[in-house]
C-alpha positions as CSV (number, residue, x, y, z in Angstrom):
1,X,29.9,-24.0,11.1
2,X,26.8,-25.3,9.9
3,X,24.5,-24.4,12.4
4,X,26.1,-20.7,12.2
5,X,25.8,-20.8,8.3
6,X,22.0,-22.1,8.3
7,X,20.9,-19.0,10.7
8,X,22.8,-16.6,8.4
9,X,20.7,-17.9,5.4
10,X,17.5,-17.5,7.8
11,X,18.7,-14.0,8.8
12,X,19.0,-13.0,5.1
13,X,15.4,-14.7,3.9
14,X,13.8,-12.9,7.0
15,X,15.4,-9.6,6.0
16,X,14.4,-9.9,2.3
17,X,10.6,-11.2,3.3
18,X,10.5,-8.0,5.7
19,X,11.6,-5.8,2.9
20,X,9.3,-7.1,0.1
21,X,6.5,-6.8,2.9
22,X,7.1,-3.1,3.7
23,X,7.6,-2.2,0.0
24,X,4.5,-4.2,-1.0
25,X,2.5,-2.2,1.9
26,X,3.7,1.2,0.7
27,X,3.2,0.6,-3.1
28,X,-0.3,-0.3,-2.1
29,X,-0.9,2.7,0.3
30,X,-0.1,4.7,-2.5
31,X,-2.2,3.0,-4.9
32,X,-5.2,3.1,-2.6
33,X,-4.4,7.1,-2.2
34,X,-4.7,7.5,-6.1
35,X,-8.0,5.6,-6.2
36,X,-10.1,6.9,-3.5
37,X,-8.9,10.5,-4.9
38,X,-10.5,9.4,-8.1
39,X,-13.4,8.2,-6.5
40,X,-16.7,10.0,-6.2
41,X,-20.0,9.3,-4.6
42,X,-21.5,8.1,-7.5
43,X,-18.9,5.2,-8.0
44,X,-19.2,3.8,-4.4
45,X,-21.7,1.4,-5.6
46,X,-20.3,0.1,-8.5
47,X,-16.6,-0.2,-6.6
48,X,-18.6,-2.2,-3.8
49,X,-20.1,-4.6,-6.3
50,X,-17.3,-5.3,-7.9
51,X,-15.1,-5.8,-5.0
52,X,-18.1,-8.5,-3.7
53,X,-17.5,-10.3,-6.8
54,X,-13.6,-10.2,-6.4
55,X,-14.3,-11.5,-3.0
56,X,-16.3,-14.2,-3.9
57,X,-14.7,-15.3,-7.0
58,X,-11.0,-15.6,-5.5
59,X,-12.3,-17.5,-2.3
60,X,-12.1,-21.0,-3.8
61,X,-8.4,-21.7,-4.0
62,X,-6.5,-24.4,-5.4
63,X,-3.3,-24.5,-3.5
64,X,0.5,-24.7,-5.3
65,X,3.3,-24.6,-2.6
66,X,3.2,-21.4,-0.5
67,X,0.7,-19.6,-3.1
68,X,-2.5,-20.9,-4.9
69,X,-4.4,-20.5,-8.1
70,X,-7.9,-19.2,-8.3
71,X,-9.9,-16.6,-10.4
72,X,-9.2,-12.8,-9.9
73,X,-11.5,-10.7,-12.1
74,X,-8.6,-8.1,-11.9
75,X,-8.9,-7.4,-15.5
76,X,-12.3,-6.6,-15.3
77,X,-12.1,-4.7,-12.5
78,X,-9.5,-2.6,-13.9
79,X,-11.1,-1.6,-17.1
80,X,-14.0,-0.6,-15.2
81,X,-12.7,1.0,-12.5
82,X,-8.9,2.4,-13.4
83,X,-7.2,3.2,-10.1
84,X,-10.1,2.7,-8.0
85,X,-9.2,-1.4,-8.2
86,X,-6.7,-0.7,-5.5
87,X,-9.4,0.3,-2.7
88,X,-12.0,-2.1,-4.5
89,X,-9.3,-5.4,-4.0
90,X,-7.7,-4.3,-0.9
91,X,-11.1,-4.1,1.0
92,X,-11.8,-7.6,-0.3
93,X,-8.4,-8.8,0.3
94,X,-8.6,-7.7,3.9
95,X,-12.1,-9.0,4.5
96,X,-10.5,-12.6,3.5
97,X,-7.8,-12.5,5.6
98,X,-10.0,-11.7,8.9
99,X,-13.0,-14.2,8.0
100,X,-11.3,-16.9,6.6
101,X,-7.5,-16.4,6.9
102,X,-6.8,-16.4,3.0
103,X,-3.7,-14.4,2.3
104,X,-3.1,-12.9,6.0
105,X,-2.5,-9.1,6.8
106,X,1.2,-9.1,6.7
107,X,1.1,-9.7,3.2
108,X,-1.9,-7.6,2.3
109,X,0.2,-5.0,0.4
110,X,2.1,-7.2,-1.6
111,X,-1.1,-8.9,-2.4
112,X,-2.7,-5.7,-3.5
113,X,-0.3,-4.6,-5.6
114,X,0.4,-8.5,-7.1
115,X,-3.4,-8.1,-8.3
116,X,-4.7,-4.2,-8.7
117,X,-1.3,-2.9,-10.8
118,X,-2.3,-5.5,-13.7
119,X,-5.6,-4.1,-13.4
120,X,-4.7,-0.5,-13.9
121,X,-2.3,-1.6,-16.7
122,X,-5.3,-3.4,-18.2
123,X,-7.5,-0.4,-18.0
124,X,-4.9,2.0,-19.7
125,X,-4.4,-0.2,-22.5
126,X,-8.0,-1.7,-23.3
127,X,-10.5,0.7,-21.6
128,X,-10.6,2.9,-24.9
129,X,-10.7,0.0,-27.4
130,X,-13.7,-1.6,-25.4
131,X,-15.6,1.8,-25.4
132,X,-14.8,3.2,-28.9
133,X,-14.5,-0.1,-31.0
134,X,-17.2,-2.2,-32.2
135,X,-18.6,-5.2,-30.6
136,X,-15.9,-7.6,-32.4
137,X,-13.0,-5.1,-31.0
138,X,-14.7,-5.1,-27.7
139,X,-15.0,-8.5,-27.2
140,X,-11.2,-8.9,-28.0
141,X,-10.0,-6.1,-25.9
142,X,-12.0,-7.4,-23.0
143,X,-10.4,-10.9,-23.5
144,X,-7.0,-9.3,-23.8
145,X,-7.9,-7.2,-20.6
146,X,-8.8,-10.8,-18.7
147,X,-5.4,-12.5,-19.8
148,X,-3.4,-9.2,-19.1
149,X,-4.7,-9.1,-15.9
150,X,-4.3,-13.0,-14.6
151,X,-0.7,-13.0,-16.7
152,X,0.9,-9.9,-15.1
153,X,-0.5,-10.7,-11.6
154,X,1.2,-14.1,-11.8
155,X,4.3,-12.6,-12.7
156,X,4.5,-10.2,-10.0
157,X,3.9,-13.3,-7.5
158,X,6.7,-15.1,-9.3
159,X,9.0,-11.9,-9.0
160,X,8.3,-11.5,-5.6
161,X,8.8,-15.4,-4.8
162,X,12.1,-15.7,-6.6
163,X,13.4,-12.5,-5.0
164,X,12.6,-13.6,-1.5
165,X,14.9,-16.9,-2.4
166,X,16.1,-19.0,-5.1
167,X,14.4,-22.0,-3.4
168,X,11.2,-20.6,-4.4
169,X,12.6,-20.8,-8.2
170,X,10.6,-24.3,-8.8
171,X,7.3,-22.8,-7.2
172,X,7.6,-19.6,-9.2
173,X,7.6,-21.4,-12.6
174,X,5.0,-23.8,-11.4
175,X,2.5,-20.8,-10.8
176,X,3.1,-19.2,-13.9
177,X,1.9,-22.4,-15.9
178,X,-0.5,-23.2,-13.5
179,X,-2.2,-19.9,-14.1
180,X,-2.4,-20.4,-18.0
181,X,-5.9,-22.1,-18.2
182,X,-6.8,-19.3,-15.7
183,X,-5.9,-16.7,-18.0
184,X,-7.9,-18.0,-20.6
185,X,-11.0,-18.4,-18.6
186,X,-11.0,-14.9,-17.3
187,X,-10.2,-13.4,-20.8
188,X,-13.5,-15.2,-21.6
189,X,-15.5,-14.2,-18.7
190,X,-14.1,-10.4,-19.0
191,X,-14.9,-10.1,-22.6
192,X,-18.7,-11.3,-22.2
193,X,-19.0,-8.9,-19.4
194,X,-17.6,-5.8,-21.2
195,X,-19.7,-6.4,-24.3
196,X,-23.0,-6.8,-22.1
197,X,-22.2,-3.7,-20.2
198,X,-21.5,-2.2,-23.3
199,X,-25.0,-2.7,-24.7
200,X,-27.0,-2.3,-21.7
201,X,-25.1,0.1,-19.3
202,X,-22.4,1.8,-21.4
203,X,-21.6,4.6,-19.0
204,X,-20.4,2.2,-16.7
205,X,-17.3,1.6,-18.8
206,X,-16.5,5.6,-18.3
207,X,-14.1,5.9,-15.9
208,X,-12.9,9.2,-14.5
209,X,-9.2,10.3,-15.5
């Protein structure tokens, strides 16, 4: 009986994992399609540079259970790229999976959604205050965008883990707490970057609707 019960739990876990992977892949594909539709030739170099920045920043991982903590910069990418953050992040994650076995190709969709979706949210909330506000408002909005990107991303990862199985509840809580210092760091980085870009190259903040 014990063995049969264990096999049943294992099958349920596998079904839930497959469901999450498929859902993540479909949502990521939709986001990438929207991002590519909004991307013109003039934006390709900018997307490539920011994708490279994401690739390098997120290479340094601090393992926490089945996940890890690292810089993401998705709030910064979001306010600069809008929906184009999806193709930017999916390219970087694919290269990380192929070259360094980080994340893996099977979870590429889930990882893309977890990191790119907060970037899109940050764009819709903070891009306008960054562009139209004074220096103080832009800095505060940039800080909030960085915090929002990491915070929502951590929440999405935690939700994915918990919905896969209750055994991941402790790990999900740990991931949320471990991302608090990352949120502050990314907020500072994003605030600095957007205020600097607003002074020297404000057109970078103009994202096509």
